[in-house]
C-alpha positions, 0 to 999 in steps of 0.5 A: 500500500505504501509502495503504491502511494509512493509511486502515485506521489511521483505521478502527482509531482509530475502533474504539478510541474507540467500543469505549472508550465501550462498555466504560466503560458496561459497567464501571460497569453491571457494578459497579452490578449486582454491588453490588446483588447483594451488598447484596440491595437496589436502589440508584439510579444517582444514589446509586451514581454519588455513592458510586463516584466517586473524586476524582483531583485537579484537576491530573490532571483538567486534563491528562486533559481537555487530552489528550482534546481534543488527541486530536481535534485530532491526528486532525483534523490527521492525517486532515483537514488534507490530502485523503489519504484523504477528499475533504474537508479543510482545503485546501478552505477558501480563507479558511484557506489564504490566512491565515498563521494558517490551521493555528492557526485550524483547530486552534483550531476543532477544539479549541473544538468538542471542548471544547464537546461535552465541557462540553455533556455535563457539563451533563446531569442527574445521572443521566447522569454515566456519559457526562460525559467530564470525570468519565470517570476518576472511576470508576476507581482510577488509579496515580500511574504511569498518571497520569504517563503520561496527563500525558505524552500532552499533549506527545506529542499536540502533537508529533503535531500538528507532524508533521501540520502538516508534512504540510500544508506540503509538500502536495501532496507526501507524507512517509510518515515524518511520517505514521508518526510522527504516527500512532504518537504519536497511537496511543500517546497514545490507548492510554495514555488508554484503558488504565484503561477497558480494564484494568478491563474485563479485570479484570471478566472474571475 
């Protein structure tokens, strides 16, 4: 039963991530169409993006960037460190298992991969700013309270990684308590990170 719930938790996280991307695109396109309707004129996406973006501050941007990278590291540690759900895992790579720094190397590979994708998207043309993840929050008005919560996702996700690393140290035994805490910290952090996007989509329904 617990194994089934753990598998479904992975599906839930994937649905939230995909839905967040779709809602972000919906939010920006909705505002663009609304402005064209009010102004009775055509506005290019490039000009619209330039006018709509809000500077959130370098400290917040760095914390949010770190938070999103840690989301993917936490997911990798929770679901791919040991073959709990999928047959593919860290445990199938002898070079990492035999290394005293194996866990750290595994996390670094995931972090660098996520960073490369995010920075790679940042190099796309100006017309593609909609999918530039470093500017994700630039299209939203975010309160100081929400910014603080987003900043707190960094230590929370680090704690999630620690719980997942513990699962790797006790494998092939399992610790359902560590799995639950690791998932709860990951899920709570992800909810905080996507709140501005979902909040804006909810406002758009009115």
